[in-house]
Structures are given as structure tokens and as C-alpha cells.
C-alpha positions in Angstrom: -1.0 -16.8 14.1 0.5 -13.5 14.3 -1.0 -11.9 11.0 -2.3 -8.0 11.0 -5.0 -7.4 8.5 -5.7 -3.5 7.3 -8.9 -2.4 6.5 -9.5 0.0 3.8 -9.6 3.2 6.7 -5.8 1.9 7.0 -6.1 0.7 10.9 -4.2 -2.4 11.1 -5.4 -4.9 13.5 -4.5 -8.4 14.6 -6.4 -10.5 12.3 -8.0 -12.9 14.5 -9.3 -10.2 16.7 -10.7 -7.9 13.5 -12.5 -11.3 12.4 -13.7 -11.6 15.5 -14.8 -8.3 15.6 -16.5 -8.1 12.2 -18.0 -11.8 12.8 -19.6 -10.5 16.3 -20.2 -7.1 16.7 -20.5 -4.8 13.2 -19.2 -4.5 9.6 -17.3 -1.2 10.5 -13.7 -0.4 11.7 -13.6 -0.6 15.5 -11.6 2.4 15.7 -13.1 5.4 12.7 -16.4 3.4 12.0 -15.6 2.8 8.4 -18.4 0.7 7.0 -17.1 -2.4 5.3 -19.1 -4.2 2.3 -21.4 -7.1 2.8 -23.8 -9.3 1.4 -26.7 -8.1 2.8 -28.2 -6.1 -0.2 -30.4 -3.6 1.9 -27.8 -3.2 3.8 -25.5 -2.5 1.1 -27.9 0.5 -0.6 -27.8 2.4 2.5 -23.8 1.7 3.4 -23.1 3.0 -0.4 -24.9 6.5 0.2 -23.4 6.4 4.0 -20.1 6.1 2.7 -20.2 7.9 -0.7 -17.5 10.8 1.1 -15.1 8.3 2.8 -12.4 8.0 0.5 -9.8 5.0 1.1 -6.3 5.9 2.6 -3.3 4.7 1.4 0.6 5.0 2.0 2.4 6.0 -1.4 4.5 2.8 -1.5 0.5 0.7 -1.5 -0.2 2.8 -4.2 3.6 1.7 -6.0 2.6 -1.6 -5.7 -1.3 -1.9 -6.8 -1.8 -3.6 -9.7 -3.7 -1.1 -12.4 -6.2 -3.0 -12.4 -6.7 -1.8 -9.0 -5.8 2.3 -9.3 -8.3 2.0 -12.5 -11.4 0.7 -9.8 -10.6 3.6 -7.7 -10.4 5.9 -10.2 -14.0 4.6 -11.2 -14.0 6.8 -14.3 -12.3 5.9 -17.8 -8.8 7.3 -18.4 -7.2 7.7 -21.5 -5.5 4.7 -22.7 -2.1 3.7 -22.4 -1.7 6.4 -19.5 1.7 5.0 -17.3 0.8 4.1 -13.9 2.4 6.7 -12.0 0.1 9.2 -14.0 -3.1 7.1 -12.5 -1.8 7.3 -9.2 -1.3 11.3 -9.7 -4.9 11.4 -11.1 -6.0 9.5 -8.1 -4.3 12.0 -5.8 -5.3 15.3 -8.0 -8.7 14.6 -8.0 -9.4 13.6 -4.0 -10.5 10.1 -4.9 -8.1 8.7 -2.3 -6.4 10.1 1.2 -2.4 9.9 1.2 -1.5 8.7 4.6 2.1 9.3 5.8 4.2 6.6 6.3 7.9 5.0 5.7 8.8 3.0 3.2 8.6 -0.3 4.3 12.2 -2.2 5.1 12.9 -5.6 4.2 15.4 -7.5 6.0 16.2 -11.1 5.5 15.9 -13.3 8.4 19.7 -14.7 9.1 20.3 -10.3 9.3 17.3 -9.8 12.1 18.4 -13.0 14.1 22.3 -11.4 14.2 20.6 -7.9 15.6 21.3 -6.4 18.8 18.1 -5.6 20.8 19.4 -1.9 20.4 19.8 -2.4 16.4 16.1 -4.3 16.3 14.8 -0.8 17.8 16.6 1.7 15.6 15.4 -0.3 12.8 11.6 -0.5 13.8 11.7 3.3 14.4 
């Protein structure tokens, strides 16, 4: 399986590799040591305190694709009724509840288009 998994810290891993790491080593990102939630209540109490200052990291295109319910959960405070999604995203940024990571907008290609591209064209598309 060639799937990739993105952790809340925004680091991306081959799915099988990160599952193995998390299962056999620790519940932390192997790159930045971001601590992931567990079902161990005692560990969770300490993890929440240790992670209080850490903010989730998102690219802008990820935020615009998120459901409003997830954005509200990131905010952790009530917002005015009827707030527009774009305003909620801006609130998260302004109140520094999240970090924005630089990222180009994702591009989607039809499979047939990719198959018809030459290697050089594929490299340019991947930059």
C-alpha cells in the first residue's frame, strides 16, 4: 500500500511505516516529537499539559476544505452564531490557535493525462 499519512504536526509518512513506529516505539512524531492522543488516561493528563503550547499546523488549502465542525473544535471557544467559514479560519489564524505552513495549492490530474505526460513534464508538474 502506497498511502501516506499526515500527523497533526504536518509531517507526512508512509502509512505502514508510521503505524509501525507508533505501535512499537512511542506515540510521538519521529521527527518533532509531537505527542499524539492515546487511550491511557494517566498518560493523557500529562500529554495535554505538555502539548498545551503546541499548535496544530495546516496549509491554507487544508483549512478551506475542513468541515466547519472541525474548525470550531480547533477554536475551542464559542464563536458568534452564523460566522462565515472564511471568517472562522481567519479567527484561528489571528488568535494564533494554529500555525499556517507554506504549501502550494494541490493540483489534480486525470489518470489518462498523467499517463500521456513525458518524464520531463511530470517533473515540472511535481515542482
